[in-house]
C-alpha positions as CSV (number, residue, x, y, z in Angstrom):
1,M,0.0,0.0,0.0
2,D,1.0,3.6,-0.5
3,P,0.9,5.4,2.8
4,A,-0.5,8.9,3.5
5,D,-3.3,10.4,5.5
6,A,-5.9,8.0,6.8
7,L,-8.7,10.5,7.2
8,A,-9.9,13.5,5.3
9,P,-10.5,16.6,7.4
10,A,-14.0,17.5,8.6
11,H,-16.0,19.3,5.9
12,P,-18.4,22.2,6.4
13,M,-22.0,21.3,7.2
14,G,-20.9,18.7,9.7
15,A,-19.9,16.2,7.0
16,S,-16.7,14.2,7.1
17,I,-15.5,12.0,4.3
18,L,-13.0,9.2,4.6
19,N,-10.0,9.9,2.3
20,T,-9.6,6.4,0.7
21,S,-6.8,7.3,-1.7
22,Y,-4.3,6.3,0.9
23,L,-5.9,3.2,2.1
24,P,-4.8,-0.3,0.9
25,R,-5.4,-0.7,-2.8
26,R,-8.1,-3.3,-2.2
27,L,-10.1,-0.5,-0.5
28,A,-8.9,2.5,-2.6
29,V,-11.8,4.4,-4.1
30,A,-12.6,7.9,-5.1
31,L,-13.7,10.3,-2.4
32,A,-16.5,11.9,-4.2
33,V,-20.0,11.0,-5.2
34,V,-20.0,12.2,-8.7
35,L,-23.0,13.1,-10.9
36,L,-21.3,15.3,-13.5
37,S,-17.6,15.3,-14.4
38,A,-15.3,16.7,-17.0
39,I,-11.6,16.4,-17.6
40,A,-9.6,19.2,-19.2
41,V,-6.1,18.6,-20.5
42,L,-4.1,21.1,-22.4
43,P,-3.6,19.9,-26.0
44,A,-0.4,19.4,-27.8
45,L,-0.2,19.1,-31.6
46,S,3.3,17.5,-31.6
47,A,2.6,14.7,-29.1
48,E,3.9,11.3,-30.2
49,T,2.8,7.8,-29.2
50,I,5.3,5.1,-28.2
51,I,4.1,1.5,-28.2
52,L,5.8,-0.7,-25.6
53,P,5.8,-4.5,-25.9
54,A,3.1,-6.4,-24.0
55,D,5.7,-8.7,-22.3
56,P,8.6,-7.3,-20.3
57,P,12.0,-7.7,-22.2
58,A,13.5,-8.8,-18.9
59,A,12.3,-9.9,-15.4
60,R,14.4,-9.3,-12.3
61,A,13.8,-10.1,-8.7
62,V,15.9,-8.3,-6.0
63,T,16.0,-8.8,-2.3
64,L,16.1,-5.4,-0.6
65,E,19.0,-4.7,1.7
66,E,18.2,-3.3,5.2
67,M,20.2,-0.2,6.1
68,W,18.5,0.7,9.4
69,R,15.2,0.5,11.3
70,L,13.6,2.4,14.1
71,G,10.4,2.3,16.1
72,G,8.6,-1.0,16.8
73,E,8.3,-2.9,20.1
74,E,12.0,-3.0,20.9
75,D,12.8,0.6,20.3
76,D,12.5,2.5,23.6
77,E,14.0,5.8,22.3
78,V,11.9,6.7,19.3
79,L,8.1,7.1,19.4
80,L,6.2,6.8,16.2
81,G,2.6,7.5,15.5
82,L,1.6,7.2,11.8
83,V,4.4,8.0,9.4
84,T,2.9,8.8,6.0
85,G,5.7,10.4,4.0
86,G,9.5,10.4,3.7
87,V,12.2,12.0,1.6
88,L,16.0,11.7,1.2
89,D,18.1,14.8,1.4
90,D,21.4,15.5,-0.4
91,D,23.4,14.4,2.7
92,G,21.7,11.0,2.8
93,N,19.5,11.8,5.7
94,V,15.9,10.5,5.7
95,L,13.2,12.9,6.8
96,L,9.9,11.3,8.0
97,V,6.6,13.1,8.5
98,D,4.5,11.7,11.3
99,R,0.8,12.6,10.6
100,Q,-0.4,11.5,14.1
101,L,2.3,13.3,16.1
102,S,2.5,16.3,13.7
103,Q,6.3,16.4,13.5
104,V,9.2,15.6,11.3
105,L,12.0,13.2,12.3
106,V,15.5,13.6,10.8
107,I,17.4,10.3,10.6
108,S,21.1,10.0,9.7
109,P,22.4,7.6,7.0
110,E,23.3,5.3,9.9
111,G,19.8,5.4,11.4
112,E,20.5,7.8,14.3
113,L,17.7,10.2,15.2
114,L,19.3,13.6,14.6
115,D,16.4,16.0,15.3
116,T,12.7,16.4,15.6
117,L,11.2,19.4,13.8
118,G,7.8,21.1,14.2
119,R,4.9,20.5,16.5
120,E,1.2,20.4,16.5
121,G,-0.6,23.8,16.4
122,D,-1.7,26.6,14.2
123,G,1.1,29.1,14.8
124,P,4.2,29.8,12.6
125,G,6.0,26.5,11.9
126,E,3.2,24.4,13.4
127,M,1.0,21.9,11.7
128,R,-2.0,19.7,12.1
129,R,-2.2,16.2,10.6
130,P,0.4,16.7,7.8
131,H,0.7,13.9,5.3
132,S,3.7,14.4,3.1
133,I,7.1,16.2,2.9
134,F,9.7,17.5,0.5
135,V,13.1,19.3,0.7
136,A,13.7,22.4,-1.4
137,G,17.2,23.8,-0.8
138,D,17.6,24.7,2.8
139,R,13.9,24.5,3.6
140,V,11.7,21.5,4.5
141,G,8.1,21.7,3.1
142,I,5.4,19.9,5.1
143,V,2.1,19.4,3.3
144,Q,-1.1,19.9,5.3
145,G,-4.3,18.7,3.5
146,F,-7.0,20.9,5.1
147,P,-6.7,23.8,5.3
148,A,-4.6,23.5,2.2
149,K,-1.1,24.8,2.7
150,V,2.6,24.0,2.9
151,I,4.4,24.8,6.1
152,F,8.1,25.6,5.6
153,L,10.8,25.0,8.3
154,D,14.5,25.7,8.0
155,R,16.9,22.8,8.7
156,Q,17.0,23.8,12.4
157,G,13.2,23.6,12.7
158,L,12.5,27.3,12.8
159,P,9.5,28.7,10.9
160,A,10.5,29.6,7.3
161,G,7.1,30.7,5.8
162,E,3.9,29.2,4.5
163,M,2.4,28.7,1.1
164,S,-1.3,28.6,0.6
165,I,-2.6,26.2,-2.0
166,G,-5.4,27.5,-4.2
167,G,-5.6,30.9,-2.7
168,D,-8.4,32.0,-0.4
169,A,-11.3,29.7,-0.2
170,A,-14.6,31.0,-1.7
171,E,-17.3,32.0,0.7
172,G,-19.0,28.8,1.9
173,G,-16.3,26.7,0.4
174,F,-13.0,25.0,1.2
175,N,-9.6,24.3,-0.3
176,F,-7.7,21.0,0.1
177,V,-4.5,19.5,-1.1
178,E,-3.8,15.8,-1.5
179,E,-0.2,15.8,-2.6
180,V,2.7,18.1,-3.4
181,R,6.0,16.9,-4.9
182,W,9.2,18.9,-5.6
183,N,11.5,17.9,-8.5
184,G,14.2,20.4,-7.9
185,Q,12.7,22.9,-10.4
186,A,9.1,23.3,-9.5
187,L,6.3,21.9,-7.4
188,L,3.5,19.7,-8.7
189,A,0.4,19.9,-6.5
190,K,-2.8,17.9,-6.7
191,S,-5.3,20.2,-5.0
192,G,-8.7,21.6,-5.3
193,R,-11.6,23.8,-4.1
194,G,-15.1,22.9,-3.2
195,T,-18.3,24.9,-2.7
196,F,-21.7,24.2,-1.3
197,D,-25.2,25.2,-2.6
198,M,-27.4,25.1,0.5
199,E,-30.6,25.5,-1.4
200,S,-30.0,22.6,-3.8
201,G,-28.1,20.4,-1.3
202,K,-25.3,19.9,-3.8
203,S,-21.6,20.6,-3.7
204,S,-19.1,21.2,-6.5
205,T,-15.4,20.4,-6.5
206,R,-12.7,21.2,-8.9
207,T,-9.4,19.2,-8.5
208,T,-6.3,20.2,-10.5
209,L,-2.9,18.8,-11.0
210,S,-0.8,22.0,-11.3
211,V,2.8,23.2,-11.6
212,L,3.7,25.9,-9.0
213,D,6.7,27.8,-7.9
214,L,7.9,27.9,-4.3
215,E,5.8,31.0,-3.6
216,G,2.6,29.2,-4.7
217,N,2.3,31.0,-8.0
218,L,0.6,29.0,-10.8
219,L,2.9,28.1,-13.7
220,A,0.7,25.6,-15.5
221,D,-2.3,23.4,-15.1
222,L,-1.9,19.8,-16.4
223,V,-5.2,18.2,-15.6
224,Q,-8.6,19.4,-14.2
225,H,-11.5,17.4,-13.0
226,D,-14.9,18.9,-12.0
227,E,-17.4,17.0,-9.9
228,E,-20.9,17.7,-8.6
229,R,-22.2,15.8,-5.6
230,D,-25.7,15.4,-4.3
231,L,-25.5,15.5,-0.5
232,Q,-28.9,14.0,-0.2
233,R,-28.1,10.9,-2.4
234,F,-24.7,9.4,-2.1
235,V,-23.4,7.4,-5.1
236,F,-20.0,5.7,-5.6
237,D,-19.7,6.4,-9.3
238,E,-16.3,5.0,-10.1
239,A,-16.3,5.9,-13.8
240,G,-17.3,9.5,-13.1
241,S,-14.7,9.9,-10.3
242,W,-11.8,8.7,-12.3
243,A,-9.4,11.4,-13.6
244,E,-6.0,11.5,-15.4
245,Y,-4.2,12.3,-12.1
246,A,-5.4,9.0,-10.6
247,A,-1.7,8.1,-10.6
248,W,1.0,10.7,-11.3
249,A,4.7,11.4,-10.8
250,V,7.3,14.1,-11.7
251,S,10.9,13.5,-12.6
252,P,14.0,15.5,-11.7
253,Q,14.5,15.9,-15.5
254,G,11.4,18.1,-15.7
255,V,8.6,15.9,-17.0
256,A,5.3,14.8,-15.4
257,Y,3.6,11.5,-15.9
258,T,-0.2,10.9,-15.6
259,T,-2.5,7.9,-16.4
260,A,-3.9,8.6,-19.8
261,E,-6.8,6.1,-19.5
262,R,-8.4,4.1,-16.7
263,D,-8.8,0.8,-18.6
264,A,-5.5,0.8,-20.6
265,W,-1.8,0.7,-19.8
266,A,-1.3,4.3,-21.1
267,V,0.8,7.0,-19.6
268,N,0.8,10.7,-20.7
269,V,4.1,12.5,-20.5
270,H,3.9,16.3,-20.0
271,D,6.5,19.0,-19.8
272,L,6.2,21.5,-16.9
273,E,4.8,24.2,-19.2
274,G,1.7,22.1,-19.5
275,N,2.3,20.5,-23.0
276,L,1.6,16.9,-23.7
277,V,4.9,15.6,-25.1
278,R,4.1,11.9,-25.7
279,T,1.9,9.0,-24.7
280,L,3.3,5.6,-23.7
281,R,1.1,2.6,-24.5
282,R,1.4,-1.1,-23.9
283,P,-1.0,-3.9,-24.9
284,F,-2.6,-4.9,-21.6
285,E,-5.7,-6.6,-20.2
286,P,-7.0,-5.2,-16.9
287,R,-8.0,-7.6,-14.2
288,R,-11.7,-8.4,-14.1
289,R,-13.4,-8.1,-10.7
290,T,-15.7,-10.4,-8.9
291,E,-18.9,-9.2,-7.4
292,E,-17.2,-9.3,-4.0
293,D,-14.4,-7.1,-5.4
294,K,-16.9,-4.6,-6.6
295,D,-18.7,-4.5,-3.2
296,E,-15.3,-4.0,-1.6
297,Q,-14.7,-0.8,-3.7
298,A,-17.6,1.0,-2.2
299,A,-16.9,-0.4,1.3
300,G,-13.8,1.7,1.3
301,M,-15.9,4.9,1.1
302,M,-17.6,6.3,4.2
303,V,-19.7,9.4,4.4
304,V,-20.7,10.7,7.8
305,I,-23.1,13.7,8.3
306,N,-23.9,14.9,11.8
307,G,-22.6,11.7,13.3
308,Q,-24.7,9.4,11.1
309,R,-23.2,7.1,8.5
310,Q,-24.9,7.4,5.1
311,D,-25.9,4.6,2.7
312,I,-24.0,4.6,-0.5
313,E,-25.2,3.4,-3.9
314,N,-22.4,1.3,-5.5
315,K,-21.6,1.9,-9.2
316,A,-18.2,0.1,-9.2
317,L,-16.7,-0.9,-12.5
318,D,-16.1,-4.4,-13.8
319,T,-12.3,-4.1,-14.0
320,D,-9.5,-2.7,-11.9
321,P,-7.8,0.4,-13.2
322,A,-4.9,-0.7,-15.4
323,I,-2.3,1.4,-13.6
324,T,-2.5,2.0,-9.9
325,G,0.8,3.8,-9.1
326,L,3.5,5.9,-10.8
327,H,6.9,6.9,-9.4
328,C,10.1,8.5,-10.8
329,A,13.6,7.5,-10.0
330,A,16.4,10.0,-9.5
331,D,17.8,9.1,-13.0
332,G,14.4,9.7,-14.7
333,R,13.2,6.1,-15.0
334,L,9.5,5.6,-14.6
335,F,8.3,2.9,-12.2
336,A,4.7,1.9,-12.9
337,V,2.5,-0.4,-10.8
338,N,-0.2,-2.2,-12.8
339,C,-3.3,-3.8,-11.4
340,W,-2.0,-7.4,-11.5
341,H,0.8,-6.3,-9.2
342,D,-1.3,-4.2,-6.8
343,D,-0.3,-4.7,-3.2
344,S,-3.6,-6.6,-2.4
345,R,-2.4,-9.3,-4.8
346,L,1.3,-9.6,-3.8
347,D,2.6,-12.7,-2.1
348,Q,4.0,-12.4,1.4
349,G,7.6,-11.1,1.3
350,V,7.1,-9.2,-1.9
351,A,7.3,-5.4,-1.4
352,R,6.6,-4.2,-4.9
353,C,6.5,-5.2,-8.5
354,Y,7.2,-2.4,-11.1
355,D,7.1,-2.0,-14.9
356,V,10.3,0.0,-15.4
357,V,10.5,2.4,-18.4
358,S,13.5,4.5,-19.4
359,P,13.2,8.4,-19.7
360,T,13.0,8.0,-23.5
361,G,10.1,5.5,-23.4
362,E,11.9,2.1,-23.6
363,Y,10.4,-0.8,-21.6
364,L,13.4,-1.9,-19.6
365,E,12.2,-4.7,-17.2
366,E,9.7,-6.0,-14.7
367,L,11.3,-5.5,-11.3
368,T,10.2,-7.4,-8.3
369,L,11.4,-6.3,-4.9
370,T,11.3,-8.7,-1.9
371,F,11.9,-8.2,1.8
372,P,11.9,-11.1,4.3
373,G,8.8,-11.1,6.5
374,L,6.9,-8.3,4.7
375,V,3.1,-8.6,4.8
376,P,1.5,-6.7,1.9
377,E,-1.8,-6.5,3.7
378,K,-0.3,-4.9,6.8
379,D,2.9,-3.2,5.7
380,A,3.4,-0.2,3.4
381,V,6.2,1.0,1.1
382,I,7.4,4.5,0.4
383,F,9.2,5.0,-2.9
384,L,12.2,7.4,-2.4
385,D,14.5,7.5,-5.5
386,G,14.3,4.2,-7.3
387,T,17.2,2.8,-5.3
388,H,16.1,3.5,-1.7
389,F,12.7,2.7,-0.2
390,L,11.0,2.9,3.2
391,I,9.1,-0.1,4.5
392,L,6.5,0.8,7.2
393,R,5.9,-2.4,9.2
394,N,2.5,-2.6,10.8
395,F,1.3,0.4,8.9
396,E,-2.3,-0.9,8.7
397,D,-2.4,-1.3,12.5
398,A,-1.1,2.2,13.1
399,Q,-3.6,3.6,10.6
400,D,-6.5,1.8,12.3
401,A,-5.4,3.0,15.7
402,M,-5.3,6.6,14.5
403,R,-8.6,6.3,12.7
404,A,-10.3,4.8,15.7
405,G,-10.5,8.2,17.2
406,F,-12.5,9.5,14.3
407,D,-14.9,6.6,13.9
408,D,-18.6,7.4,14.0
409,G,-19.4,4.5,16.4
410,Q,-21.9,3.0,14.0
411,E,-19.9,-0.1,13.0
412,E,-21.5,-3.4,13.7
413,E,-18.6,-4.7,15.7
414,E,-15.8,-2.6,17.1
415,E,-12.4,-3.8,16.3
416,D,-10.2,-4.6,19.3
417,L,-7.1,-2.4,19.0
418,G,-5.6,-3.3,22.3
419,D,-3.0,-5.7,20.8
420,V,-2.0,-3.8,17.7
421,E,1.8,-3.8,16.9
422,P,3.5,-0.4,16.9
423,L,4.8,1.1,13.7
424,E,8.4,0.3,12.6
425,V,10.3,2.1,9.8
426,V,12.9,0.1,7.9
427,F,15.2,2.0,5.4
428,V,16.2,-0.3,2.6
429,R,18.0,-0.2,-0.8
430,I,18.5,-2.2,-3.9
431,P,22.0,-3.7,-3.5
432,G,24.8,-2.8,-5.8
């Protein structure tokens, strides 16, 4: 699973919606109940299409090498809540953002805790439920989903400014940010704005994948997706909710990748000025779902209004989305996760399986990463640079423990969280 925030912030009108984009893939569904949707992508007349082979030209299995670990039952020095993001800096330190404890841990290449930055609050340099992190020069950017902003700290942990995402919220509306990534040249942000119409009982949301500078100024929009929701009738409309930013990545070489289609192995390649440069395609048959699979998709969505859980009409599709994850290595290689290698279908001990594509669009290999004792249903993996990764042991338990404080109390049977195992972070690399 790809870790990040477990719960969306409370919305106006007393409604709270579970953010399922960071739950295990078997439960991952769109947030919104969608009645009307449109996707806008900037056109490019010179875009080319590259056809990749259906079968990988090579298959490689690698056992990840452990560099250090912290947290867990045997670590009495480091307390972890729910780590949802991590990044490598130029000195080889790993910075971890802890969503539950609202702080950043700085870990040396040898695994020593060097510093703890930030704290919970609303003042300068303070944060509430942050979910991701990036390093830009001498500043650390911590992403807070709602209200939508980036909190900057210097490397000593002192306040170094803030950046609002999306500007001031419209009257009766709200801004949110799901993810921000820095590639050394610009920020890519998946964020949006929502408004409510009290008379009709409907809400509208526009979500955009944008290119920004470090001051928050808009440089280009890559993808926009508009949704209208009926707050009186909740529908999980998977087709209407899908957008090109369902999976996306940005490379240090200055290109952004997005999923071109839901039901095909197809990736759009954009420059950071908003132009579509090329599309990568590969013959591919998505996995067909059982009825139980389809029921499970809507089960990952929860809508609570004034303390009452709402019934949801399920309009799940018959197949899994072809591509469920995109990542970029430091050297520009694209690492794509397809639906047959989604974490819910990995064997025990398998951390990830990637389709690896060169920066010029050549299908290089199918890469399987293994780690002894890893349990895909419970543990999570954070992609760092294509060589280094973070394994979050017992992530599912830690997420459930944090989420328990936000449950509506309407579940048929409360889960006993007394024996959950604490979170443990393992820093690993591909040997060689």
